[in-house]
Structure formats: C-alpha cells, structure tokens
C-alpha positions as CSV (number, residue, x, y, z in Angstrom):
1,X,82.6,128.3,105.3
2,X,80.9,130.5,108.2
3,X,81.3,133.9,106.2
4,X,79.7,131.8,103.3
5,X,76.4,130.9,105.2
6,X,76.4,134.2,106.6
7,X,76.3,136.1,103.4
8,X,75.0,133.4,100.8
9,X,72.1,131.5,100.8
10,X,73.4,128.5,100.1
11,X,73.2,125.1,102.3
12,X,75.1,124.1,104.7
13,X,76.0,121.2,103.0
14,X,76.9,123.0,99.3
15,X,79.3,125.2,101.4
16,X,81.0,122.4,102.4
17,X,81.3,121.2,99.1
18,X,82.3,124.4,97.8
19,X,85.1,124.3,100.7
20,X,86.2,121.3,99.9
21,X,87.1,122.1,96.0
22,X,88.9,125.4,97.0
23,X,90.7,123.8,99.6
24,X,92.0,120.9,97.4
25,X,92.7,123.7,94.3
26,X,94.7,125.5,97.0
27,X,96.1,121.9,98.0
28,X,97.2,120.9,94.7
29,X,98.9,124.3,93.6
30,X,100.9,124.2,96.8
31,X,102.8,120.7,95.1
32,X,103.6,123.2,92.3
33,X,106.9,124.4,93.9
34,X,107.9,121.1,93.9
35,X,107.4,120.1,90.5
36,X,109.4,123.0,89.2
37,X,112.5,121.8,91.7
38,X,112.2,118.4,90.0
39,X,112.1,119.3,86.3
40,X,111.6,122.1,83.7
41,X,108.0,121.5,83.7
42,X,105.8,121.4,80.5
43,X,101.8,121.7,80.6
44,X,101.6,118.7,80.7
45,X,103.4,118.1,83.8
46,X,101.2,121.4,85.3
47,X,98.0,119.8,84.6
48,X,98.6,116.5,85.5
49,X,100.1,117.4,88.9
50,X,97.1,119.6,89.5
51,X,94.8,116.8,89.0
52,X,96.2,114.5,90.8
53,X,96.5,116.6,93.9
54,X,93.6,118.1,93.1
55,X,91.4,114.9,93.3
56,X,93.7,113.7,96.5
57,X,92.9,117.0,97.6
58,X,89.0,116.2,97.2
59,X,89.4,112.4,98.9
60,X,91.5,114.5,102.2
61,X,88.8,116.8,102.8
62,X,85.7,114.4,102.3
63,X,87.8,112.5,104.7
64,X,88.3,115.3,107.2
65,X,84.5,116.7,106.8
66,X,83.4,112.6,107.7
67,X,85.8,112.1,109.9
68,X,87.9,114.7,111.1
69,X,91.7,116.3,111.0
70,X,93.2,112.8,112.0
71,X,91.7,110.5,109.4
72,X,92.4,113.0,106.8
73,X,96.3,113.9,107.7
74,X,97.0,110.0,108.5
75,X,95.8,109.3,105.1
76,X,97.6,112.0,103.5
77,X,100.5,110.4,105.0
78,X,99.9,107.0,103.9
79,X,99.7,108.3,100.7
80,X,103.2,109.8,100.5
81,X,104.6,107.1,102.2
82,X,103.2,105.0,99.2
83,X,104.6,106.9,96.9
84,X,107.5,107.7,97.7
85,X,109.0,104.8,99.7
86,X,107.4,101.9,97.8
C-alpha cells in the first residue's frame, strides 16, 4: 500500500480496497493446489474455487483492515473448522 500511495494519486481508502482485492485473488489462487490434489478439476471447479475463496478473502481482508490480524486469522480458522469438521 505504501508504494501505491507514493506512485499514484489514489486515496488511502482506494488503495486499501485495491490491496484487499489483490490479496483476495492471491488467497483464492493459493487454494487451487489443494483442488488439484483432490480431483482432476474442470473449468467449473476452478472458477468455483476462485470465486468462493475470493469472496472469503475479501471478507478476511475487511476484517483485517477493520479489526486487525487476529480477527482475520480467527475467522479463517473458524471457517476452516466449520467446513472441514462439521
């Protein structure tokens, strides 16, 4: 965010939104290797994983922006617990 603020004329809020979206995209892409370990995915599977994890990444990013790292990590842990255990 600091580099974007230095080299662009975007506001701090716009930079925060752009950063959250880019990090959510990376978060979603980071879940693709697990998909490839589980199944031989088709296009629908890949798009579904990217969209669902992208939305989750945006939610975790907003939690990080508003409440800090602990809130974001705790919500990710609880989401994984609910998805994988229950």
